N, C-alpha and C positions, 0 to 999 in steps of 0.2 A: 690499607688493611685488606686482607683477603676475604674475610667473612663478615656477615652482618651481625648485629646485636641479637637477632632472632636465632642465628646459628649458635652463638655463644650460649644463649639461654637454653636451647634444646639440648645441646651437648652437655651442659652442666647438669641439667635434670637427668639426662640419660645416665650420667655417672652415679647418681643416687640410686638408680634402678639396676645398676650392675655393669655398665660399660666402663671397664677399668681404664685408667690413663695408660698410655703407652709412650715410651721415651726412646724410640729407635730413631737413628739419624734420618732426617727428612720429615718426620712426623710434625704436626702442628698441634701445640698445646696452648692453653690459655689459662688465665687466672682472673678472678674478679676482684675489684677494689670497691669498697663500700659505696661511695657516691660518685666514683670516677668512671665506672664502667669496667670494661675488660681490656686486657693487654694480651696480645697473641705473640707466640714465639715459635720459631722453627728449631727443632732439636738438631744439634750438630754433633759430630763425633767427639768423644772425650768428655761426655757429660757437660756439654756447653749448650747454652741457649742464645739464639739470635732474636732480639726483640724486633718484631716486624713493625712496631710503632716507632721506637726510638733509634733502631739501627745498632744498638750496643750489644756486645757479646759478654755474657756472664757465665761463670761456672755454677753448676747446680750441685748443691749439697743433698745428701740422701734424704734429709728431713724436709727439704723443699717440695718434694714430689706430692705431698698430701694437699698442697694448695692449688694444684693444677688439675685441669681436665683436658681430655683428648678430644679433638675435633676430627673425626674420621672423614676421609674423602668420600666421594660417591662410591667408588669401587670398594673401599674398605667397609663402608656401611653395608653394601650388598653382601660382602663376605660375612660380616657379623650377623646379618639377617639369616643367611644360610646356616651358620653355626648354631643359631637359636632354633633351627628346625623350620624356618619359613618355607612353605611350599606354594606352588601355583603363583609365583611372583609375577606381577603384571605392572608395567610402567607405561603410562601413555598420557597424551594431551587431552584436555577438555576444552573443546571449542577454540583451540589454539591460544588459550590464555593461561591456563593453569596445568600443573602436572598432578597426576594421580598415581600413587604407588599403593598397591594392595597385595596382600598375601593371606595365606591361611596358616595359622600357628596353633597347634594343639587343638584343632577342631574349631577354632574361632577365626572369623574374618577380621583382619586388621588392615587398616589403611590410613592414608593421609592425602591431603590436597594442599598445594601451595603454589605460589607464583613461579618459583624456580625449582628445578629438579632436586638440587641438593637439599633444600629445605624440606621438600616432600619426603625424600629418602630418610633424612634425619628424624622427621616426625614419625614415619613408619617404624623406624628402628626403636624409637622411644616407646611407641605403642606395643611393639613386639616384646620388649623387655618387661613392660608392665604386665602383659598377658602371661608371660612365662612366670613372673613372680606370683601372680594370682593363682596360676595352676599349681605351683610348688606349695604355696601357703594355704590354698583352698579358701581364698578371700576375694572380696570385691574391692576395687579401688574407686 
């Protein structure tokens, strides 16, 4: 598997806050199963999915897409941050052990810390989408 359970959980929650699934060739999507965890797939041309767990290739029907969530790469996550209006984006190490990603979104400081850069960026992306939602709705989360 390419990603950790934490990546899956953050990406799945990010979809709830507005990170829409993407099904372009090369993208990685996943779906959750009640007690079994997650299965990840790479999107292939022609609406096909390659299971990165089982190695099987299946065709994707239009209705299937609602069961999947997208796991953006680090680069794609940074692009999504910029699209959400993130400014003053800073990424760095803390004592050589953890990564910190921080930015300013709609006047609010947003950030995250994690052991690996991808997790920190995904957490910052989730926090950014939550911040943007609060700003649109005028609510607190």
